[in-house]
C-alpha positions as CSV (number, residue, x, y, z in Angstrom):
1,M,0.0,0.0,0.0
2,T,1.2,3.5,-0.8
3,Y,0.5,6.4,1.5
4,E,0.2,10.0,0.2
5,R,0.3,11.7,3.6
6,F,2.3,10.9,6.7
7,E,-0.9,11.4,8.8
8,D,-2.3,8.2,7.1
9,L,0.6,6.0,8.2
10,P,-0.4,3.6,10.9
11,V,2.9,4.1,12.7
12,W,2.5,7.9,12.7
13,Q,-1.0,7.5,14.2
14,K,0.5,5.2,16.9
15,A,3.2,7.8,17.5
16,A,0.5,10.5,17.9
17,D,-1.3,8.2,20.4
18,L,2.0,7.9,22.3
19,Y,2.3,11.7,22.5
20,E,-1.3,12.2,23.6
21,A,-0.9,9.5,26.3
22,T,2.3,11.1,27.4
23,E,0.6,14.4,27.8
24,D,-2.1,12.7,29.9
25,L,0.5,11.2,32.1
26,L,2.3,14.5,32.5
27,E,-1.0,16.2,33.5
28,N,-1.7,13.5,36.1
29,E,-1.0,15.1,39.5
30,S,0.0,11.7,41.0
31,F,2.9,11.5,38.6
32,K,5.8,13.0,40.4
33,A,8.9,13.9,38.4
34,S,11.4,16.7,38.1
35,R,10.8,19.5,35.6
36,G,13.8,18.2,33.5
37,F,12.4,14.7,33.4
38,R,9.0,16.0,32.4
39,D,10.4,18.2,29.6
40,Q,12.6,15.4,28.3
41,L,9.8,12.9,28.3
42,D,7.5,15.4,26.5
43,R,10.2,16.1,23.8
44,A,11.1,12.5,23.3
45,A,7.4,11.4,22.9
46,L,6.7,14.3,20.4
47,S,10.0,13.5,18.5
48,V,8.6,10.1,17.4
49,S,5.8,11.5,15.3
50,N,7.7,14.5,14.2
51,N,10.6,12.5,12.8
52,I,8.3,10.1,11.0
53,A,6.7,13.2,9.4
54,E,9.9,14.9,8.5
55,G,11.4,11.7,7.0
56,F,8.3,11.1,5.0
57,E,8.3,14.6,3.5
58,R,12.0,14.5,2.6
59,G,11.7,12.7,-0.7
60,T,14.5,10.1,-0.6
61,T,14.6,6.7,0.9
62,N,17.9,7.3,2.6
63,E,16.7,10.4,4.3
64,L,13.5,8.6,5.3
65,L,15.5,5.8,6.8
66,A,17.6,8.2,8.8
67,F,14.5,9.8,10.3
68,I,12.9,6.4,10.9
69,Y,15.9,5.5,13.0
70,I,15.8,8.8,14.9
71,A,12.1,8.2,15.6
72,R,12.9,4.7,16.8
73,G,15.6,6.1,19.0
74,S,13.1,8.6,20.5
75,A,10.6,5.7,21.2
76,G,13.4,3.9,22.9
77,E,14.2,7.0,25.0
78,V,10.5,7.2,26.1
79,R,10.6,3.5,27.1
80,S,13.9,4.0,29.0
81,M,12.6,7.0,30.9
82,L,9.4,5.3,31.9
83,T,11.2,2.1,32.9
84,V,13.7,4.0,35.1
85,K,10.8,5.9,36.7
86,A,8.8,2.7,37.2
87,R,11.7,1.1,39.0
88,R,11.2,3.8,41.7
89,S,7.4,3.3,41.8
90,G,7.5,1.2,45.0
91,R,9.2,4.1,46.8
92,A,6.9,6.7,45.3
93,G,3.7,4.9,46.3
94,W,2.1,4.9,42.9
95,S,-1.5,3.8,42.6
96,P,-2.4,0.8,40.4
97,D,-4.0,3.3,37.9
98,L,-0.8,5.3,37.5
99,K,1.2,2.1,37.1
100,S,-1.2,0.9,34.5
101,E,-1.0,4.3,32.7
102,I,2.8,4.1,32.6
103,E,2.7,0.5,31.4
104,H,0.3,1.5,28.6
105,L,2.7,4.2,27.5
106,R,5.7,1.8,27.5
107,S,3.6,-0.5,25.3
108,L,2.7,2.2,22.9
109,A,6.4,3.2,22.6
110,E,7.4,-0.4,22.0
111,S,4.7,-0.8,19.3
112,C,6.1,2.3,17.6
113,S,9.6,0.8,17.7
114,R,8.5,-2.5,16.2
115,Q,6.6,-0.8,13.4
116,L,9.5,1.5,12.6
117,R,11.9,-1.5,12.5
118,G,9.6,-3.3,10.1
119,W,9.3,-0.3,7.9
120,A,13.0,0.3,7.9
121,D,13.7,-3.4,7.0
122,S,11.3,-3.2,4.1
123,L,12.9,0.0,2.8
124,Q,16.4,-1.3,3.1
125,N,15.5,-4.4,1.0
126,S,13.8,-2.5,-1.8
127,D,15.0,-0.7,-4.9
128,I,12.9,2.4,-4.1
129,K,15.0,5.5,-4.0
130,G,12.3,8.0,-3.3
131,Q,10.2,10.7,-5.0
132,R,13.2,13.0,-5.7
133,H,14.7,10.3,-7.9
134,L,11.7,9.7,-10.1
135,T,11.9,10.6,-13.7
136,D,9.1,10.9,-16.2
137,K,10.1,7.4,-17.4
138,S,10.2,5.9,-13.9
139,R,6.9,7.6,-13.0
140,A,5.2,6.1,-16.1
141,A,6.6,2.7,-15.3
142,A,5.3,2.9,-11.7
143,D,1.9,4.1,-12.9
144,Q,1.8,1.2,-15.4
145,K,2.7,-1.2,-12.6
146,K,-0.1,0.1,-10.4
147,R,-2.7,-0.1,-13.2
148,A,-1.5,-3.7,-13.9
149,A,-1.9,-4.7,-10.3
150,A,-5.4,-3.1,-10.1
151,F,-6.4,-4.9,-13.3
152,E,-5.1,-8.2,-11.9
153,Q,-7.1,-7.6,-8.6
154,E,-10.3,-6.9,-10.6
155,L,-9.8,-10.1,-12.7
156,L,-9.3,-12.1,-9.5
157,R,-12.5,-10.6,-7.9
158,R,-14.5,-11.6,-11.0
159,L,-13.5,-15.3,-10.7
160,P,-16.2,-17.6,-9.1
161,A,-16.0,-17.8,-5.3
162,G,-14.6,-21.3,-5.2
163,H,-11.9,-20.8,-7.9
164,P,-8.4,-21.8,-6.6
165,K,-6.8,-18.6,-7.8
166,R,-9.4,-16.4,-6.2
167,K,-9.1,-18.4,-2.9
168,A,-5.3,-18.0,-3.0
169,A,-5.6,-14.2,-3.6
170,E,-8.1,-13.8,-0.8
171,E,-5.9,-15.8,1.6
172,S,-2.8,-13.7,0.7
173,G,-4.7,-10.4,1.1
174,L,-4.6,-9.5,-2.6
175,I,-8.3,-9.1,-2.8
């Protein structure tokens, strides 16, 4: 699947969820942390979605990959900060609700990391160089490839429900 806008990327949406949940935690009066810790957690959480967006808009695969890894590093930073803070939770007397909120945040950050790793792996193993490298000829070839794939999907959809090729296409997610 091809995305036209970074806002449509599932990983960007998950990163936005991470930031929103971080803001909720930072607004929670039960969450005690120094001003520096709070500022750094806020910046690290926001950095995930911002770096995904910046990389997406850059126009080359190499730049996108660099920003994916920066975003992944920021997600790791969020996890690290929350893990360190959670280690002190016994001494801080946190409520079960606060512990659950922090665990949810750590889970969101880990989900972002996994998705970013998968995206990076797929880009590293592809011949895609990015929008800036497209020529009229390569654009036409890419458009032709898209039309051919759409035509193939339509043909597969028109096959009878029990047809082996249609079943295989449905199982593999082609249609």
